[in-house]
C-alpha positions as CSV (number, residue, x, y, z in Angstrom):
1,M,63.5,72.3,-87.4
2,Y,63.0,71.9,-83.7
3,T,63.9,68.6,-82.1
4,L,62.9,67.9,-78.5
5,T,64.2,64.7,-76.8
6,D,63.2,63.9,-73.3
7,L,62.9,67.5,-72.6
8,T,62.2,68.2,-68.8
9,K,61.9,71.4,-66.9
10,T,61.5,71.5,-63.1
11,Y,61.1,74.3,-60.6
12,T,61.3,74.7,-56.9
13,G,57.9,75.8,-55.6
14,K,56.5,76.8,-52.3
15,R,58.0,75.1,-49.3
16,Q,60.8,73.7,-51.5
17,A,58.3,71.4,-53.3
18,R,59.4,70.3,-56.8
19,V,57.2,71.2,-59.7
20,T,57.6,69.5,-63.0
21,A,56.5,71.8,-65.8
22,L,57.6,69.5,-68.6
23,D,58.2,65.8,-68.3
24,S,60.2,63.9,-70.9
25,V,58.7,65.8,-73.9
26,S,59.8,64.4,-77.3
27,I,58.5,66.1,-80.4
28,T,59.7,67.3,-83.7
29,I,58.6,70.5,-85.6
30,P,59.7,70.6,-89.0
31,D,60.6,73.9,-90.8
32,G,57.8,75.9,-92.1
33,E,55.1,74.1,-89.9
34,F,52.4,76.1,-88.2
35,V,51.7,74.4,-84.7
36,S,49.1,75.5,-82.1
37,I,49.4,74.4,-78.5
38,Q,46.5,74.2,-76.1
39,G,46.1,73.1,-72.6
40,P,45.0,74.1,-69.0
41,T,46.5,76.8,-67.1
42,G,49.6,75.7,-65.4
43,G,50.1,72.7,-67.8
44,G,53.5,74.0,-69.1
45,K,52.5,75.9,-72.3
46,S,54.4,79.1,-71.4
47,T,57.3,77.0,-70.1
48,L,57.6,75.2,-73.5
49,L,57.4,78.4,-75.4
50,Q,60.2,80.0,-73.3
51,L,62.4,77.1,-73.9
52,L,61.7,77.1,-77.6
53,G,62.4,80.9,-77.6
54,A,65.8,80.3,-75.9
55,L,64.5,82.4,-72.9
56,D,65.2,79.5,-70.5
57,R,67.1,76.4,-70.3
58,P,65.7,72.7,-69.7
59,T,66.6,70.9,-66.5
60,S,67.4,67.9,-68.5
61,G,67.1,66.5,-72.1
62,S,67.9,68.2,-75.3
63,L,66.3,71.0,-77.4
64,S,67.8,71.7,-80.9
65,L,67.0,74.3,-83.5
66,G,68.5,73.9,-86.9
67,G,70.8,71.1,-85.4
68,T,72.2,73.4,-82.7
69,D,71.3,72.3,-79.1
70,I,70.0,75.4,-77.5
71,A,70.7,74.0,-73.9
72,T,74.4,73.9,-74.5
73,L,74.8,77.5,-75.8
74,K,76.5,80.2,-73.9
75,E,74.4,83.3,-72.8
76,R,75.9,85.4,-75.5
77,E,75.1,82.8,-78.1
78,L,71.5,82.6,-76.8
79,G,71.1,86.3,-77.2
80,R,72.3,86.2,-80.7
81,L,69.8,83.3,-81.6
82,R,66.9,85.4,-80.1
83,A,68.0,88.6,-81.9
84,D,68.5,87.0,-85.3
85,D,66.2,83.9,-85.7
86,I,63.3,84.1,-83.3
87,G,60.4,86.5,-83.3
88,F,58.0,86.9,-80.4
89,V,54.5,88.1,-80.2
90,F,52.8,88.3,-76.8
91,Q,49.1,88.8,-75.6
92,G,49.9,92.1,-73.9
93,F,51.7,93.6,-77.0
94,N,54.7,94.7,-74.8
95,L,55.1,98.0,-76.7
96,I,57.0,100.9,-75.2
97,P,54.3,103.5,-74.5
98,T,56.6,106.6,-75.1
99,L,57.8,105.4,-78.5
100,T,55.9,105.6,-81.9
101,A,55.0,102.5,-83.8
102,Q,58.0,103.1,-86.1
103,E,60.3,103.5,-83.1
104,N,58.8,100.3,-81.4
105,V,59.5,98.3,-84.6
106,E,63.1,99.7,-84.9
107,T,64.0,98.5,-81.4
108,A,64.0,94.8,-82.6
109,L,66.9,95.8,-85.0
110,V,69.1,97.4,-82.3
111,P,70.7,94.2,-81.1
112,Q,71.5,93.3,-84.7
113,H,73.6,96.5,-84.9
114,V,71.6,97.6,-88.1
115,A,72.5,101.1,-89.3
116,A,69.9,103.9,-88.4
117,D,68.8,104.5,-92.1
118,E,68.3,100.9,-92.7
119,R,66.5,100.4,-89.4
120,R,63.9,103.2,-90.4
121,Q,63.5,101.7,-93.8
122,R,62.9,98.2,-92.6
123,A,60.6,99.3,-89.9
124,R,58.5,101.2,-92.3
125,E,58.3,98.2,-94.7
126,A,57.3,96.0,-91.7
127,L,54.6,98.3,-90.7
128,E,53.3,98.5,-94.3
129,S,53.3,94.7,-94.5
130,V,50.7,94.6,-91.5
131,G,48.6,97.4,-92.8
132,L,49.8,100.2,-90.8
133,G,51.8,102.3,-93.2
134,E,49.9,105.3,-92.3
135,R,50.3,104.9,-88.6
136,T,54.1,105.0,-88.2
137,D,54.1,108.1,-86.1
138,H,51.3,107.0,-83.7
139,L,52.0,106.2,-80.0
140,P,50.4,103.0,-78.7
141,S,47.9,104.9,-76.8
142,E,46.6,106.3,-80.1
143,L,46.0,102.8,-81.6
144,S,43.4,100.3,-81.1
145,G,44.2,96.9,-79.5
146,G,44.3,95.2,-82.9
147,Q,46.6,97.9,-84.3
148,Q,48.9,97.5,-81.3
149,Q,49.1,93.8,-82.0
150,R,49.9,94.6,-85.7
151,V,52.8,96.8,-84.4
152,A,53.9,93.9,-82.2
153,I,53.8,91.5,-85.1
154,A,55.8,94.0,-87.3
155,R,58.4,94.3,-84.6
156,A,58.6,90.4,-84.4
157,L,59.1,90.2,-88.3
158,V,61.2,93.2,-88.9
159,K,64.5,91.2,-88.0
160,R,63.5,88.5,-90.6
161,P,63.5,85.5,-88.2
162,T,63.0,81.9,-89.3
163,V,60.8,81.1,-86.3
164,L,57.7,83.1,-84.9
165,L,56.5,82.3,-81.4
166,A,53.1,83.7,-80.3
167,D,51.8,83.4,-76.8
168,E,48.1,84.1,-76.6
169,P,48.3,86.7,-79.5
170,T,44.6,87.2,-79.6
171,G,43.8,86.9,-76.0
172,N,43.0,90.6,-75.5
173,L,41.0,91.0,-78.7
174,D,37.4,90.7,-79.7
175,E,36.3,88.0,-82.0
176,H,36.3,90.1,-85.2
177,T,39.7,91.5,-84.5
178,R,40.9,88.0,-83.5
179,D,40.0,86.7,-86.9
180,E,41.8,89.6,-88.6
181,I,45.0,89.1,-86.6
182,M,45.0,85.4,-87.3
183,A,44.6,85.9,-91.0
184,L,47.5,88.4,-90.8
185,L,49.7,85.9,-89.0
186,E,48.8,83.1,-91.4
187,S,49.6,85.4,-94.5
188,Q,53.0,86.2,-93.0
189,W,53.7,82.6,-92.1
190,K,53.0,81.5,-95.8
191,D,54.8,84.5,-97.5
192,R,57.8,84.2,-95.2
193,G,58.1,80.4,-95.0
194,L,58.2,80.8,-91.2
195,T,58.0,78.0,-88.5
196,M,55.1,79.3,-86.4
197,I,54.3,78.1,-82.9
198,L,51.2,79.6,-81.2
199,V,49.8,79.0,-77.7
200,T,46.1,79.6,-77.2
201,H,43.2,78.8,-75.0
202,D,40.8,79.5,-78.1
203,S,40.0,76.4,-80.0
204,A,38.9,78.4,-82.9
205,V,42.4,79.9,-83.2
206,A,44.1,76.5,-82.5
207,R,42.1,74.8,-85.3
208,R,43.7,77.1,-87.9
209,A,47.0,75.4,-87.5
210,Q,48.5,72.6,-89.5
211,R,49.1,70.7,-86.4
212,R,47.6,70.9,-82.9
213,L,49.2,69.8,-79.7
214,R,47.7,69.6,-76.2
215,L,50.1,70.1,-73.2
216,A,48.8,69.1,-69.8
217,G,50.6,67.9,-66.7
218,G,53.9,68.4,-68.5
219,H,53.0,65.8,-71.3
220,V,52.3,66.5,-75.0
221,Q,49.6,64.8,-77.0
222,D,49.0,65.4,-80.7
223,I,45.3,66.1,-81.2
224,T,45.4,67.3,-84.8
225,A,42.8,64.7,-85.9
226,A,40.6,65.3,-82.9
């Protein structure tokens, strides 16, 4: 479970102006919940996702995952948390162009020091679970956008995380492929019992979540019933 208490993140912008990306945000996200986050560009969505993913630290307040305050962890401990417990899916896929689908998925297991044979086996299984069992040897350039995103999802899930964070995962896809990817994410969320937090500008995507949040001006509002 994520517990955010008075979470604030500020940056120093142009001419030393202070920018508040998140302003005293307090929310709880229970284990296994599917949450979508919407809001205007610059409203703090990506900042919040980076903090939830242990990619950044808050300026003040607390952010705990499973009872552990992420803000107090050392860099090595943050790296271990990201490697073991949190999977990431991005709008731009972030695949390594010179590696095959299989090899791209295997990269997620390197920080866990998984043996080579087990890496290969788990990567194959992950690709099969997203419908790409016959595309393991293909380079990203030989795959469609939807297939590349499936590889990225397999890479996020192969390490068996408890949390899946997705930043505009359908932003580069057409409507039909968007729906396919969302159906895949939903099935993986249910089958694996994941906590899934998804940032999107697409209301059709956001409405598929159990809970909808709006983040604007650094403040969070629950709009599930809206």
